[in-house]
PLY file of the C-alpha trace (Angstrom):
ply
format ascii 1.0
element vertex 401
property float x
property float y
property float z
element edge 400
property int vertex1
property int vertex2
end_header
-0.10 0.20 -0.20
1.58 2.95 -1.26
2.55 5.96 1.16
-0.08 9.42 1.25
1.07 13.13 1.47
-0.50 16.07 0.49
1.07 19.02 -1.64
-0.26 22.61 -1.72
0.87 24.67 -5.03
-0.49 27.67 -6.44
-2.26 28.61 -8.93
-1.11 30.34 -11.89
-1.95 32.54 -14.90
-2.14 29.32 -17.29
-4.67 26.82 -17.26
-5.06 24.11 -15.00
-1.99 23.71 -13.35
-2.36 20.66 -11.75
-2.59 18.52 -15.85
0.86 19.54 -15.25
2.46 18.45 -12.24
0.03 15.51 -12.19
2.00 13.34 -14.71
5.50 14.51 -13.36
3.99 12.60 -9.92
2.86 9.70 -11.35
6.38 9.70 -12.33
7.66 9.77 -8.91
4.61 7.49 -7.03
5.67 5.06 -9.70
9.56 4.85 -8.39
8.63 5.15 -4.53
5.28 3.75 -4.41
4.28 7.82 -2.21
0.81 9.08 -3.68
0.67 12.51 -3.96
-2.49 14.54 -3.78
-2.45 17.91 -4.93
-4.45 21.20 -3.13
-4.51 24.01 -5.61
-4.54 27.43 -4.16
-5.27 30.97 -5.28
-2.53 34.03 -4.89
-4.76 35.88 -3.39
-6.40 33.65 -0.88
-3.38 31.38 -0.28
-1.84 33.14 2.42
-5.37 32.91 4.74
-6.06 28.82 4.41
-1.58 28.55 5.14
-2.47 30.36 8.14
-5.20 28.29 9.29
-2.63 25.19 8.64
-0.22 26.90 10.73
-2.28 27.72 13.37
-3.86 24.69 13.57
-0.91 22.27 13.06
-3.35 20.31 9.69
-3.26 20.51 5.91
-0.59 19.91 3.58
2.64 18.42 4.54
4.54 20.23 1.43
3.49 23.53 0.43
4.75 26.12 -2.24
5.19 29.50 -0.52
6.24 33.02 -2.58
9.58 33.34 -1.79
8.90 36.36 0.77
6.49 35.03 3.22
9.06 32.39 4.88
9.92 34.88 7.73
6.74 34.76 8.98
6.01 31.34 8.90
8.70 30.68 11.17
7.80 33.08 13.32
4.82 31.30 13.74
7.36 27.79 14.79
5.34 26.13 12.34
7.62 25.12 9.89
10.29 22.36 9.34
14.00 23.24 9.26
15.82 21.10 7.06
18.61 19.22 8.79
22.28 18.30 6.60
20.88 15.40 6.30
17.87 16.38 4.46
20.19 18.49 2.29
22.23 15.76 1.19
19.25 14.63 -0.44
18.05 17.55 -1.82
20.66 19.25 -2.58
22.52 22.91 -1.21
23.07 25.82 -1.69
25.69 25.45 -4.55
23.18 23.72 -6.45
20.47 26.74 -6.65
20.74 30.40 -7.60
22.28 32.36 -4.81
19.45 34.74 -4.78
16.82 32.19 -4.32
18.45 30.18 -1.78
18.92 32.77 0.47
15.00 33.83 0.78
15.38 29.90 2.72
17.37 31.50 5.61
15.64 34.15 8.02
18.08 37.40 9.21
20.44 36.45 11.67
20.30 32.78 11.37
21.70 29.61 9.91
18.92 27.08 9.60
17.70 26.42 5.50
13.53 26.86 6.05
12.67 26.40 2.06
13.85 25.27 -0.57
13.80 27.51 -4.01
11.51 25.65 -6.62
10.80 27.95 -9.53
12.40 31.61 -9.96
10.07 34.65 -11.52
12.22 38.16 -12.54
10.73 40.97 -14.81
11.16 41.77 -18.02
10.68 44.55 -20.39
7.81 43.85 -22.76
7.90 46.03 -25.69
6.64 46.31 -29.36
9.40 45.70 -32.03
7.18 47.48 -34.38
6.48 50.50 -33.18
10.55 51.07 -32.10
11.31 50.28 -35.08
9.26 53.07 -36.54
10.30 55.47 -34.12
13.77 54.90 -35.01
14.31 53.28 -31.47
17.48 50.85 -31.34
16.30 48.20 -28.91
19.92 47.22 -28.09
20.85 50.45 -26.26
17.01 51.14 -25.59
17.00 50.15 -21.89
21.20 50.28 -20.98
19.77 52.23 -18.30
17.53 54.06 -16.11
18.20 57.12 -17.51
17.98 55.45 -21.18
14.49 54.08 -20.43
13.40 57.51 -20.08
15.25 59.50 -22.75
13.21 55.65 -25.06
9.81 56.72 -23.64
10.61 60.56 -24.26
11.19 60.09 -27.73
8.60 57.50 -28.17
6.31 60.19 -26.77
8.11 62.75 -29.06
7.92 60.75 -32.24
3.72 60.21 -32.20
3.52 56.87 -29.66
0.43 58.05 -27.53
0.80 56.00 -24.95
4.86 54.40 -24.29
4.95 52.85 -20.70
2.20 51.61 -18.42
2.58 50.07 -15.09
-0.03 50.05 -12.29
-0.82 52.94 -9.91
-3.44 50.83 -7.83
-2.21 49.77 -4.28
-0.43 46.30 -5.31
2.72 44.62 -4.24
3.95 44.92 -7.93
4.60 48.24 -7.27
7.23 47.02 -4.85
8.88 44.15 -7.20
8.89 46.97 -9.99
9.97 49.97 -8.10
13.11 47.33 -6.23
15.02 47.25 -9.51
15.40 51.33 -9.64
15.35 51.32 -5.75
18.03 48.87 -5.78
20.13 50.10 -8.62
20.66 53.47 -6.86
21.97 51.87 -3.69
19.17 52.26 -2.05
17.25 49.15 0.12
13.98 48.20 1.93
15.44 47.48 5.12
19.17 46.89 6.26
20.19 42.75 5.46
19.13 42.15 9.56
15.75 44.03 9.18
16.46 46.21 11.97
16.68 49.42 10.08
13.96 51.11 7.81
16.04 52.48 4.12
12.85 52.59 1.95
13.44 56.42 2.57
16.84 56.68 3.13
18.73 59.50 -0.17
19.29 56.34 -2.47
16.32 55.05 -2.06
14.42 58.59 -2.88
16.67 58.62 -5.62
16.17 55.71 -7.41
12.44 56.05 -6.13
12.66 59.61 -8.02
13.67 58.03 -11.55
11.00 55.28 -11.67
7.55 57.70 -10.75
8.83 60.42 -13.08
8.19 57.48 -15.58
4.34 58.45 -14.72
4.60 61.51 -17.42
3.80 58.30 -19.93
1.36 56.79 -18.92
-1.81 55.63 -20.08
-4.87 58.38 -20.01
-6.77 58.34 -16.63
-3.38 57.20 -15.27
-4.78 57.22 -11.48
-6.40 53.76 -11.12
-4.36 51.43 -13.40
-4.32 48.23 -12.22
-2.71 44.85 -13.91
-5.37 43.18 -15.28
-6.15 47.06 -17.05
-2.17 46.51 -18.64
-2.93 43.50 -19.44
-5.69 43.96 -21.47
-3.78 47.22 -22.81
-0.55 45.80 -24.01
-1.50 42.31 -24.61
-4.72 42.31 -26.54
-5.49 45.79 -28.05
-1.54 47.19 -28.58
-2.65 50.15 -27.06
0.83 50.57 -25.21
4.47 50.23 -26.35
6.19 49.13 -23.67
5.88 47.61 -20.11
7.27 45.19 -17.30
6.43 41.72 -16.98
6.93 38.53 -16.05
7.28 35.22 -18.73
4.55 33.64 -17.48
2.32 36.08 -19.13
3.51 35.23 -22.28
1.51 31.77 -21.86
-1.65 33.11 -19.90
-2.36 35.78 -22.97
-1.42 33.46 -25.79
-4.77 32.50 -26.72
-5.94 36.32 -26.36
-3.13 38.22 -27.56
-3.35 40.43 -30.88
-1.35 38.63 -33.34
0.41 41.63 -34.07
1.73 41.90 -30.95
2.79 38.36 -30.54
4.38 38.53 -33.74
6.30 41.57 -32.54
7.04 40.76 -29.11
10.55 42.49 -27.68
12.19 40.79 -24.57
14.96 42.53 -22.45
16.07 42.56 -19.05
15.84 45.43 -17.06
19.21 47.21 -16.55
20.71 46.72 -12.97
19.61 44.67 -10.34
17.38 42.58 -10.98
14.05 41.32 -8.30
13.92 37.73 -8.43
10.30 36.64 -7.05
9.24 32.91 -7.49
8.19 30.44 -5.23
9.88 28.04 -2.75
8.85 24.48 -1.26
8.64 24.22 2.44
7.88 21.21 4.85
5.20 21.81 7.92
6.18 21.02 11.43
3.51 18.70 11.53
4.30 16.46 9.25
4.34 12.61 9.92
6.50 11.37 7.10
9.30 13.90 6.51
11.29 11.06 4.76
8.45 10.60 1.66
8.18 14.42 2.11
11.93 15.32 1.73
11.74 12.44 -1.25
9.24 14.77 -2.64
11.28 17.92 -2.54
14.32 16.32 -3.75
12.20 15.22 -7.42
9.93 18.20 -7.61
13.46 20.38 -7.12
15.25 17.78 -9.78
16.13 18.64 -13.16
13.34 16.29 -14.24
10.87 18.65 -12.80
12.63 21.93 -13.23
12.95 21.37 -16.81
9.36 20.73 -17.50
7.13 22.52 -15.08
8.63 26.31 -14.36
8.55 26.32 -18.29
5.21 25.65 -18.94
4.05 28.20 -16.36
6.31 31.21 -17.03
8.64 30.49 -14.56
12.54 29.94 -14.77
14.25 26.87 -13.44
15.55 27.06 -9.32
18.36 24.40 -9.75
21.65 25.36 -11.85
22.08 21.86 -13.27
19.06 22.81 -15.45
19.79 26.19 -16.27
22.69 25.13 -17.87
21.18 22.70 -20.31
18.73 23.60 -23.16
16.11 25.68 -23.84
18.11 27.49 -21.58
21.66 27.46 -23.38
20.59 27.77 -27.02
17.17 30.65 -26.30
18.28 33.87 -27.81
15.78 35.46 -24.77
16.94 33.26 -22.27
20.42 34.61 -23.41
19.63 38.27 -22.71
18.82 37.76 -19.28
20.10 34.79 -18.00
23.00 37.28 -16.54
20.64 38.77 -14.17
19.63 35.42 -12.66
22.92 35.12 -11.58
23.29 38.97 -9.94
19.71 38.96 -9.29
18.54 40.49 -5.46
15.33 38.54 -3.33
13.94 40.25 -0.26
15.27 39.29 3.15
13.96 36.77 4.77
13.53 39.15 7.46
10.36 39.20 10.60
8.97 42.64 9.68
8.98 41.92 5.74
5.19 40.82 6.00
4.44 44.23 7.35
6.30 46.09 4.49
4.38 44.11 1.52
1.16 45.29 3.42
1.61 48.76 4.01
4.18 50.01 1.59
2.01 49.09 -1.77
-0.98 51.49 -0.36
2.25 54.52 0.37
3.16 53.77 -3.23
-0.44 54.26 -4.80
-0.81 57.37 -2.67
2.56 58.92 -4.24
0.72 58.07 -7.74
-1.92 59.34 -6.84
-0.59 62.74 -5.47
2.02 62.94 -8.18
-0.71 62.31 -10.99
-2.30 65.44 -10.22
0.39 67.51 -11.96
3.19 65.54 -12.65
4.81 68.01 -15.09
5.42 70.44 -11.99
5.03 68.44 -8.70
7.57 68.27 -6.38
8.65 64.29 -5.71
11.12 64.78 -3.11
8.13 66.65 -1.29
5.62 63.63 -2.07
8.26 60.61 -1.67
9.30 62.22 2.01
5.35 63.08 3.04
4.29 59.59 2.55
7.40 57.33 3.26
8.68 59.15 6.70
5.90 58.42 8.52
5.57 54.87 7.47
9.39 54.39 8.27
8.80 56.17 11.55
5.81 53.61 12.67
8.09 51.00 11.33
10.98 51.45 13.04
8.68 52.00 16.06
7.80 48.59 15.70
11.24 47.01 15.59
12.57 48.59 18.98
9.84 46.96 20.98
0 1
1 2
2 3
3 4
4 5
5 6
6 7
7 8
8 9
9 10
10 11
11 12
12 13
13 14
14 15
15 16
16 17
17 18
18 19
19 20
20 21
21 22
22 23
23 24
24 25
25 26
26 27
27 28
28 29
29 30
30 31
31 32
32 33
33 34
34 35
35 36
36 37
37 38
38 39
39 40
40 41
41 42
42 43
43 44
44 45
45 46
46 47
47 48
48 49
49 50
50 51
51 52
52 53
53 54
54 55
55 56
56 57
57 58
58 59
59 60
60 61
61 62
62 63
63 64
64 65
65 66
66 67
67 68
68 69
69 70
70 71
71 72
72 73
73 74
74 75
75 76
76 77
77 78
78 79
79 80
80 81
81 82
82 83
83 84
84 85
85 86
86 87
87 88
88 89
89 90
90 91
91 92
92 93
93 94
94 95
95 96
96 97
97 98
98 99
99 100
100 101
101 102
102 103
103 104
104 105
105 106
106 107
107 108
108 109
109 110
110 111
111 112
112 113
113 114
114 115
115 116
116 117
117 118
118 119
119 120
120 121
121 122
122 123
123 124
124 125
125 126
126 127
127 128
128 129
129 130
130 131
131 132
132 133
133 134
134 135
135 136
136 137
137 138
138 139
139 140
140 141
141 142
142 143
143 144
144 145
145 146
146 147
147 148
148 149
149 150
150 151
151 152
152 153
153 154
154 155
155 156
156 157
157 158
158 159
159 160
160 161
161 162
162 163
163 164
164 165
165 166
166 167
167 168
168 169
169 170
170 171
171 172
172 173
173 174
174 175
175 176
176 177
177 178
178 179
179 180
180 181
181 182
182 183
183 184
184 185
185 186
186 187
187 188
188 189
189 190
190 191
191 192
192 193
193 194
194 195
195 196
196 197
197 198
198 199
199 200
200 201
201 202
202 203
203 204
204 205
205 206
206 207
207 208
208 209
209 210
210 211
211 212
212 213
213 214
214 215
215 216
216 217
217 218
218 219
219 220
220 221
221 222
222 223
223 224
224 225
225 226
226 227
227 228
228 229
229 230
230 231
231 232
232 233
233 234
234 235
235 236
236 237
237 238
238 239
239 240
240 241
241 242
242 243
243 244
244 245
245 246
246 247
247 248
248 249
249 250
250 251
251 252
252 253
253 254
254 255
255 256
256 257
257 258
258 259
259 260
260 261
261 262
262 263
263 264
264 265
265 266
266 267
267 268
268 269
269 270
270 271
271 272
272 273
273 274
274 275
275 276
276 277
277 278
278 279
279 280
280 281
281 282
282 283
283 284
284 285
285 286
286 287
287 288
288 289
289 290
290 291
291 292
292 293
293 294
294 295
295 296
296 297
297 298
298 299
299 300
300 301
301 302
302 303
303 304
304 305
305 306
306 307
307 308
308 309
309 310
310 311
311 312
312 313
313 314
314 315
315 316
316 317
317 318
318 319
319 320
320 321
321 322
322 323
323 324
324 325
325 326
326 327
327 328
328 329
329 330
330 331
331 332
332 333
333 334
334 335
335 336
336 337
337 338
338 339
339 340
340 341
341 342
342 343
343 344
344 345
345 346
346 347
347 348
348 349
349 350
350 351
351 352
352 353
353 354
354 355
355 356
356 357
357 358
358 359
359 360
360 361
361 362
362 363
363 364
364 365
365 366
366 367
367 368
368 369
369 370
370 371
371 372
372 373
373 374
374 375
375 376
376 377
377 378
378 379
379 380
380 381
381 382
382 383
383 384
384 385
385 386
386 387
387 388
388 389
389 390
390 391
391 392
392 393
393 394
394 395
395 396
396 397
397 398
398 399
399 400
């Protein structure tokens, strides 16, 4: 009789992730006689379900987590720390992307609380035909953040109505996007140990100013731009020249996107330091059969699954072994972004991070709304400090308790 364990995974923009993963898990069951039941959670409500698991000590044995969730659940004593003997089976830091591996280590600690599974990196999607008509060379258009500003200004002066679109409502995606500008300017969200707030430092403000200045190129009205609206404008209507997105959008919009957009789709890495998101696998403290769960995590993070599942759902593998094989070694788009995977950064696994993810997106949206009232004359320094300084002060008080 086969052993049974439960794996919770997050839904993706592609249809029915279980249908992609199930055949692979059938192979695992045939090899190990361990039956894996799949529980699919949504990104919008999955955290609530996982919190219930943490509080009551019942639910799945292994779960897919967003990379920034780990520290919150460690603080609840809900996760199992991987021992050296477990890592001998699964793999160690040398076998995974460095930034992804770090997301499993809570600040000031040495224990490994999660194992990288998939990597998500934001890139620039642009319309090659529009850039060609405007006489802009994509090879130099995105070399720096100043170059992006100049490129979008050129598109606008040459008759492109909407050169750029990013969300302006409260969404964590603004954090993911702005992180590139913040880090590349020498700023940060917190100190490495999470004991000091830095998102309102001089360097962080300098990066954010460059990000928000691109607001003059947004579609109008710009005050309520949300992700689905932007996706529709770019992929379906072809009404925007440039957006930030992830490769998961390509399979997600494949059946609905305008043929003109898909036939002229350009992809370029963001300049500077890339934000690496994605997901990790965790083992719950309540799990009864840890060896079966460890074997499942080894299978899911091994080359057999890594070369299939991440690519099908629009992510990158987290294991180095897979990244050094086709299609990643011969794909022209991947070659453009591969170096950024090696040098990219993830958010620090610090105890305060859950609060930052809840509150900072609201502040970023408030900044958009005030700035967009009159972007030509707005004083961004004043606006940024007005909204970020009080938040930084409140969070600093929380840290001192």
